[in-house]
C-alpha positions in Angstrom: 176.9 -1.9 47.8 174.0 -0.3 49.9 171.0 -1.3 51.8 167.6 0.5 52.5 166.5 0.8 56.1 162.9 2.2 56.5 163.1 5.9 57.4 166.9 6.1 56.8 167.1 5.9 53.0 170.1 4.2 51.5 173.1 3.5 53.8 176.4 2.4 52.2 178.2 -0.6 53.5 181.9 -1.2 52.8 182.5 -4.2 50.6 185.1 -6.7 51.8 188.5 -6.7 50.1 189.8 -9.7 48.3 192.2 -11.8 50.5 195.8 -12.6 49.7 194.9 -16.0 48.1 193.0 -14.6 45.2 192.5 -15.4 42.4 191.4 -18.9 43.5 187.9 -18.9 42.2 188.1 -22.4 40.5 189.7 -25.7 41.4 192.2 -25.2 38.5 193.4 -22.0 40.3 193.2 -23.4 43.8 195.7 -22.0 46.3 198.0 -24.6 47.9 197.9 -24.7 51.7 199.8 -26.7 54.3 198.0 -28.0 57.5 197.7 -25.1 59.9 195.6 -22.1 60.8 194.7 -19.2 58.4 192.9 -16.0 59.3 191.7 -12.8 57.5 190.2 -14.7 54.6 187.2 -13.2 52.8 184.3 -14.5 50.8 183.2 -11.6 48.5 180.1 -11.2 46.3 179.9 -14.0 43.6 183.2 -15.4 44.8 184.2 -19.0 45.4 187.4 -19.8 47.2 189.3 -23.0 46.3 192.2 -24.4 48.2 194.3 -27.6 47.7 196.1 -29.6 50.4 198.4 -32.6 49.9 197.2 -35.6 52.0 199.3 -38.7 52.6 198.3 -42.3 51.9 195.6 -43.3 54.5 195.5 -39.8 55.8 192.5 -38.0 57.2 192.0 -34.3 56.5 189.9 -32.2 58.9 188.8 -28.7 58.0 187.1 -26.1 60.2 185.7 -22.9 58.6 185.3 -20.3 61.3 182.9 -17.4 60.7 179.9 -15.5 62.1 176.7 -16.5 60.4 175.2 -13.1 61.3 177.7 -11.5 58.9 177.1 -14.0 56.1 176.3 -17.7 55.5 179.3 -19.7 54.4 179.2 -23.3 53.2 181.9 -25.7 52.0 182.6 -28.9 50.0 185.5 -31.3 50.2 186.7 -33.1 47.0 189.4 -35.7 46.2 192.0 -35.4 43.5 189.5 -36.3 40.8 187.1 -33.6 42.2 184.8 -36.3 43.5 182.7 -35.5 46.6 184.2 -36.4 50.0 182.2 -34.2 52.4 179.9 -31.2 52.6 178.9 -28.6 55.2 175.7 -26.6 54.6 174.4 -25.6 58.1 172.8 -22.2 58.8 174.8 -21.5 62.0 178.3 -20.3 62.9 181.2 -22.3 61.5 181.3 -25.4 59.3 183.4 -28.6 59.5 184.6 -31.1 56.8 186.4 -34.4 57.1 187.6 -37.0 54.6 190.0 -39.9 54.4 191.9 -41.0 51.3 193.3 -44.5 50.6 196.2 -43.2 48.4 198.4 -40.1 48.6 196.7 -37.3 46.7 195.7 -33.6 46.5 192.4 -32.8 48.2 190.3 -29.7 47.4 188.4 -27.4 49.7 185.7 -25.2 48.1 184.3 -22.3 50.3 181.2 -20.6 49.0 178.0 -18.8 50.0 174.5 -18.6 48.7 174.2 -15.0 49.8 176.2 -12.2 51.4 179.9 -11.6 52.1 181.8 -12.7 55.1 185.2 -12.9 56.7 186.4 -16.4 57.8 189.3 -18.4 59.0 190.5 -22.0 58.3 192.0 -24.7 60.5 193.4 -27.6 58.6 194.9 -30.8 60.0 196.1 -34.0 58.4 196.5 -37.1 60.5 197.1 -40.8 60.0 200.2 -40.5 57.7 202.1 -43.7 57.6 203.9 -43.5 54.3 207.6 -44.6 54.6 207.4 -46.8 57.7 210.1 -49.4 57.6 210.7 -52.7 59.5 212.3 -51.9 62.8 215.6 -53.1 64.2 214.0 -56.1 66.0 212.8 -57.7 62.8 212.1 -60.5 61.8 210.1 -61.1 64.9 206.7 -61.7 63.4 205.9 -64.9 65.3 206.5 -66.5 68.7 209.0 -68.8 67.0 211.1 -65.8 65.7 210.5 -63.5 68.7 213.2 -61.1 69.9 214.5 -61.9 73.3 214.9 -58.6 75.4 215.7 -57.5 78.9 213.3 -55.1 80.7 214.0 -51.7 79.4 212.7 -48.9 77.1 212.8 -49.6 73.3 212.0 -46.5 71.2 210.9 -46.0 67.6 209.6 -49.5 66.9 207.2 -49.9 64.0 204.1 -51.9 63.0 204.1 -52.1 59.2 201.5 -53.6 56.9 200.4 -57.1 58.1 203.2 -56.9 60.7 203.2 -58.4 64.2 206.0 -57.8 66.8 206.7 -60.6 69.2 209.0 -60.0 72.3 210.0 -62.7 74.8 211.6 -62.2 78.2 212.3 -64.1 81.4 210.5 -63.6 84.6 211.5 -64.7 88.1 209.2 -66.6 90.5 206.7 -64.1 92.0 207.7 -61.3 89.6 205.3 -58.4 88.8 205.2 -57.6 85.1 204.2 -54.2 83.7 204.2 -53.5 79.9 203.6 -50.1 78.3 203.0 -49.7 74.6 203.0 -45.9 73.8 201.7 -44.5 70.6 199.2 -41.9 69.1 196.0 -43.7 68.3 194.9 -41.3 65.5 198.0 -42.4 63.6 197.0 -46.0 63.8 195.4 -48.2 66.5 197.8 -50.7 68.1 196.8 -53.5 70.4 198.9 -55.9 72.5 198.7 -59.2 74.4 200.8 -60.7 77.2 201.2 -64.5 77.2 202.5 -66.9 80.0 205.0 -69.7 79.4 202.2 -72.1 78.3 200.8 -69.6 75.7 197.7 -68.5 77.8 196.7 -64.9 77.6 197.3 -63.1 80.9 196.5 -59.5 79.9 195.3 -57.7 76.8 195.3 -54.1 75.7 192.7 -53.5 73.0 191.4 -50.0 73.6 190.8 -47.4 70.8 192.7 -44.7 72.5 196.4 -43.7 72.9 198.7 -46.3 74.5 198.1 -49.8 75.9 199.1 -51.2 79.3 199.5 -54.9 80.2 200.1 -56.1 83.7 200.4 -59.4 85.7 201.3 -59.8 89.4 203.0 -62.7 91.2 204.0 -64.5 88.0 205.4 -68.0 87.9 209.0 -68.3 86.7 209.5 -68.8 83.0 209.6 -67.2 79.6 206.8 -64.7 78.8 205.8 -63.2 75.4 204.4 -59.8 74.3 202.5 -59.6 71.0 202.0 -56.1 69.4 200.0 -55.6 66.2 197.9 -53.1 64.3 194.1 -53.3 64.7 192.5 -54.1 61.3 195.9 -53.8 59.6 196.7 -50.3 61.1 200.3 -49.1 60.9 202.1 -46.9 63.4 205.3 -46.2 65.4 205.4 -47.0 69.1 207.7 -47.1 72.1 207.8 -50.3 74.2 208.8 -50.3 77.9 208.5 -53.2 80.3 209.6 -54.0 83.8 209.8 -57.1 86.0 209.9 -56.3 89.8 209.7 -58.1 93.1 212.2 -60.9 92.1 213.7 -61.5 95.5 216.6 -59.8 97.4 218.6 -58.8 94.3 215.7 -58.8 91.8 217.9 -60.7 89.3 216.6 -62.2 86.1 218.4 -64.1 83.3 220.3 -61.6 81.2 220.2 -60.9 77.4 222.8 -63.5 76.6 220.7 -66.4 77.8 220.4 -69.3 77.2 224.2 -69.8 77.5 224.5 -72.2 80.4 226.8 -74.7 78.7 229.7 -74.6 76.3 227.5 -76.0 73.7 225.0 -73.1 74.1 227.7 -70.5 74.7 227.3 -67.0 73.3 229.9 -66.1 70.6 231.1 -62.5 71.3 233.8 -60.2 70.0 236.3 -58.4 72.3 234.4 -55.5 74.0 232.6 -54.4 77.2 229.4 -56.1 78.1 227.5 -54.5 81.1 224.7 -55.6 83.4 225.1 -59.4 83.0 223.6 -61.6 85.7 224.4 -64.8 87.5 221.1 -66.1 88.9 220.5 -69.1 91.2 222.2 -72.2 89.7 223.3 -70.3 86.6 226.5 -70.5 84.6 227.4 -68.0 81.8 229.5 -69.4 78.9 231.1 -66.9 76.5 232.9 -68.0 73.4 235.4 -66.0 71.4 237.9 -66.6 68.6 241.6 -65.9 69.1 244.4 -65.5 66.6 247.8 -67.2 66.8 250.2 -65.6 69.4 247.6 -63.3 70.9 247.4 -62.0 74.5 244.0 -62.5 76.1 242.8 -60.4 79.0 239.5 -61.0 80.7 238.1 -58.8 83.5 234.9 -59.4 85.5 233.8 -56.4 87.6 231.4 -57.0 90.5 230.9 -56.3 94.3 231.8 -59.4 96.2 229.6 -58.5 99.2 226.6 -58.9 96.9 227.7 -62.4 95.8 231.0 -64.1 95.0 231.6 -64.7 91.3 234.4 -67.0 89.9 235.6 -67.8 86.4 237.5 -70.3 84.3 239.0 -69.9 80.8 239.3 -72.9 78.5 241.3 -73.3 75.4 240.4 -74.8 72.0 241.0 -78.3 73.3 238.9 -77.8 76.5 241.9 -77.6 78.8 241.9 -74.9 81.5 244.3 -72.1 80.5 243.5 -69.8 83.5 241.1 -69.3 86.4 240.3 -66.7 89.0 238.5 -67.7 92.2 239.2 -65.0 94.8 236.8 -64.0 97.5 237.2 -60.2 96.8 235.8 -57.8 94.3 236.4 -58.5 90.6 238.3 -61.4 88.8 240.9 -61.3 86.1 242.2 -64.0 83.7 245.1 -63.7 81.2 246.8 -65.8 78.6 250.0 -64.9 76.7 251.1 -66.3 73.3 247.8 -68.0 72.8 247.2 -70.8 70.4 244.7 -69.9 67.6 241.2 -71.2 68.0 237.9 -70.7 69.9 238.2 -70.1 73.6 235.4 -70.5 76.3 234.9 -68.4 79.4 232.8 -69.9 82.2 231.4 -67.5 84.8 229.5 -68.8 87.8 228.4 -68.0 91.4 230.4 -69.6 94.2 228.2 -72.1 96.1 225.1 -70.8 94.2 225.7 -67.0 94.8 223.9 -64.5 92.6 225.2 -61.2 91.4 225.4 -58.7 88.5 228.7 -58.1 86.7 230.4 -56.4 83.8 232.5 -58.4 81.4 235.5 -56.8 79.5 237.8 -58.8 77.4 240.5 -58.1 74.7 242.6 -60.1 72.2 245.7 -58.3 71.2 249.2 -58.9 69.6 248.3 -61.4 67.0 251.2 -62.7 64.9 251.3 -61.1 61.5 250.3 -57.7 62.9 246.5 -58.3 62.9 244.5 -58.1 66.1 241.1 -58.8 64.6 238.6 -61.5 65.7 235.5 -62.6 63.9 232.8 -60.0 64.4 229.4 -60.2 66.1 227.6 -61.0 62.8 229.5 -64.3 62.2 228.8 -66.9 60.9 227.7 -65.0 57.8 230.2 -66.3 55.2 227.6 -67.4 52.6 224.4 -66.2 51.0 222.6 -68.9 52.9 223.9 -67.7 56.3 223.6 -64.0 55.6 222.8 -61.8 58.6 219.5 -60.0 58.1 219.9 -56.3 59.0 217.7 -53.2 58.9 218.9 -49.7 57.7 221.4 -48.4 60.2 225.1 -47.8 60.9 227.1 -50.9 62.0 230.5 -50.2 63.4 233.6 -52.3 64.0 233.0 -55.2 61.6 235.9 -57.3 60.4 237.2 -59.2 57.4 239.9 -61.7 58.4 241.9 -63.4 55.7 239.7 -65.1 53.1 236.5 -64.2 55.1 233.4 -63.0 53.3 230.6 -61.1 55.0 227.1 -61.6 53.6 224.3 -59.2 54.7 220.6 -59.5 53.8 218.2 -56.5 53.7 214.5 -56.4 53.1 213.6 -53.5 50.8 210.2 -51.8 50.8 208.1 -51.8 47.6 209.9 -49.6 45.0 212.5 -48.6 47.5 215.9 -47.0 46.9 218.9 -48.6 48.7 222.4 -47.3 49.3 225.1 -49.3 51.0 228.4 -47.7 52.2 231.4 -49.8 53.4 233.8 -47.4 55.1 237.4 -48.5 55.6 241.1 -47.5 55.0 242.5 -48.9 51.9 246.0 -48.7 53.4 244.9 -51.5 55.8 243.6 -53.7 53.0 241.3 -53.7 49.9 237.6 -54.4 50.3 235.1 -54.8 47.5 231.3 -55.0 47.6 228.5 -56.5 45.5 224.7 -56.1 45.6 222.4 -58.8 44.2 218.9 -60.0 44.3 217.7 -62.9 46.5 218.3 -65.2 43.5 221.8 -63.9 42.8 220.9 -61.5 40.0 223.4 -58.6 39.7 222.2 -55.2 40.9 225.5 -53.2 41.5 229.2 -53.7 42.4 232.1 -51.5 43.6 235.7 -52.6 43.0 237.8 -49.5 43.5 241.3 -49.4 44.9 240.7 -46.5 47.2 239.1 -45.9 50.6 235.5 -46.9 51.0 233.0 -48.5 48.5 229.4 -47.7 47.7 226.7 -49.8 46.0 223.0 -49.1 45.5 219.8 -49.7 43.5 216.6 -47.9 42.8 213.0 -49.2 42.5 213.9 -52.3 44.4 211.5 -54.6 46.2 212.0 -57.6 48.5 215.2 -59.2 49.9 218.6 -58.2 48.5 222.0 -59.5 49.5 225.3 -57.6 50.1 228.6 -59.4 49.6 231.6 -57.8 51.3 235.0 -59.4 50.6 238.7 -58.7 50.6 241.9 -60.1 49.2 243.5 -62.0 52.2 244.0 -58.9 54.4 242.7 -58.4 57.9 240.5 -55.2 57.6 238.0 -53.6 59.9 235.1 -51.6 58.5 231.9 -49.8 59.2 228.7 -50.6 57.3 226.0 -48.0 56.6 222.7 -49.0 55.1 220.3 -46.4 53.9 216.8 -47.0 52.5 214.2 -44.5 51.1 210.7 -45.7 50.6 208.2 -44.0 48.3 
């Protein structure tokens, strides 16, 4: 190549070398790229450069072509998978930009060309808004005020708003409390909005911006149950973190704990032996805890608290409502014990002496059951039938129990065309467990009936609710349950 400059004759100019992505002169030969930055690219004489990028469902691809117009004019087109026009850039200045959004996952083509001259250029490619594979989070189903999840003020990470989803959270607020709610997310991945409602259902605060994150606040609240509603604007989907606080609740700042309402035996919370921290006795409050005990067991209940902050006392009642032990000291902590217990459901009553308030930790155990088993019904009970199945999301659930002729039924909502795997992990030496997987109407999907440790069932291309039946053969066996789901 040469040019003629008056008075200088012909002056040779070095031609640009082809770049590393040649030959990519047609869309059929397009070079596949990932989102990122690329330099030292060249557009040579009579050359078109084609690139292809995979873009997710609902994703937006943004492309910047960086060059000096003084060296050569570069233009560009953006096409979808069918090579239909999405965007074009034909300016006569430095640099060009393209952008396009696709409704379904597909390959998108970038065509870089010039009407004259050669030029060096770079590419910046980004893809945002990818929401493929979002699954219902661990708080589901909480899509309405009636099915809202009751939470304590805290940080709750990795929550999701899926298609047509709403998340409702309810929590208790003390008289005069100050409420602050933070919903943290990246708006370019999907716009999330939020509302705060008072006990009567009136809106107190709303977060409906079109930027990252939303904040809700209300000061000097009246005592009662409040609600947070989180949803996607115009059907947007996204992940988010929720954090909320309630402050200025008086000398101790106490609020009803996560086990409320459990103020009577009739509304008592059924628990399995374990440690339960950060429980609260508020003004005029009683906490009732229910648990099942096997024949001949030894029951030990410990309440840990600082008496100077408020005196807490406790009573333990047997299956016939008679007091089997009590602890009413005026010092730190209380302990209750029962030896050689009669089988049945026991009730623990925890309260503040003369209206005292305080926080406490509860630890209780049930050991030494006749017949060698120390197992109590687990936290998912009652879930002994398809109709009373416990709805769970994919996760690992430890320390579940089968006792005698017990059956455990679990329900799982599977995404459209999803693949589901269920592992039941146990020691066959302790007892045999078998597993079945069925549709919501009882149709067979898979079963596992081995006589070794662990069982696994699964299904592919599933949609909607399925049921897991876990059963034994009269033995008392503990197991872990692992549910894994892959969405297309």
